[in-house]
C-alpha positions, 0 to 999 in steps of 0.5 A: 200702872197696870201690870204687863200682860204677856201672851206665851205660846209654847207646846212643851208643858214643862217649858210653858209652866216653868216659864209662866211661873218665872214671869209671874214671879217677876210681876207679869200677867201671863196667858199661856197657850199650848198651840197657835190657834189657841194663842190667836184666840187668846190674843184677840180676846185679851190684847196682850202687851207683848207676845212670846211665840215658840216657832214650832207649835202645833195647829198654827206654827209660831211664824204663821201666828206672828203674821196673823198678829202683825196683820191685826196689831203692832204689839211687840213679838218675840220669837223663841227658837231652839236653834240660833242658826235656824232659818226659822229665826229669819222667817220669824223676823221677816214675819214681823217679829221684833226680836228672838230668844234662843232656847234653852234660855235663862229666865233672867235673860228672857225677862231682860229681853222682854223689858228691853222690847217693852221700853222701846214700845213705851210699855211698863217693863214690870211691877217696879213701875219702871217704864220706857221713854220713847226714843233715846235718839237725839231730837232733830231740829225739824219736826218733819224731815224730808228725803226726796219723796219721803217725809218723816214726822218725828213728832206725830210719828208718821211717815209718808212716801209720795204724800201717802201714809206708810204703816210702820211697826214701832221697831221700824219707826225707831230704826227709821228715826235713827237713820233720819237723825243722821242722814248720810252717816254710816251706822254700824249694825252694833250701833243700831242694835244698841240704839234701836233694840236697846242691847247693852250687849252684843246681839245677832246682827240678823235682827238689824239686817231683816228689819232694814230689808222690811223697812226698805220694802216700805220706804223704797229699796234705794233709800237705805244704802248698804256700805259693805263691811260697815253698815247702812246709811240713809240717802238724803 
């Protein structure tokens, strides 16, 4: 299987070069760019398997670059932020990022997060050839699940609302499948992090909250109910 191609946009020369070398040692093919505009050009020219975008880069900041990428592609995006409590984290997720990593980061942790995202998207996770199964969620009894005017085709990976197609990113689709497999059941944020984001460890629940909000905006604000103090559930 072909090596995984990573687009890495980072303006700090030391971080960019050190991270590129670390990723290449793990077998990834890396295109590293110092600013957002160069990153956008490289994305369009190379169509990488995943993009790592620092929030604060010149020319076109990481959040804006993420929006531009998301307008053109569903390729997975991981944002890099210097502050875990920064509003930039939420802005990046709202712009369409699938996950984020806080700087400074350990190279092994970054590689693990990259591979976790790639497993969710069905890409190879690295040179060892291990790849992902699509969703680990239990197969539902029916191929097309219906919740009011919402239809979820679990085999064709398509969603329709009122008969019209709804465009979801792969992460949003996995999230909806998780809800669809257990309608009416309250799913905790920790369970969703484990099942959808493939976190074998505790993660930031803001990732879940922002993606639920994005999903609500596409399938209907009242379709996913918040159960305060416990999590979320899909209304049947």
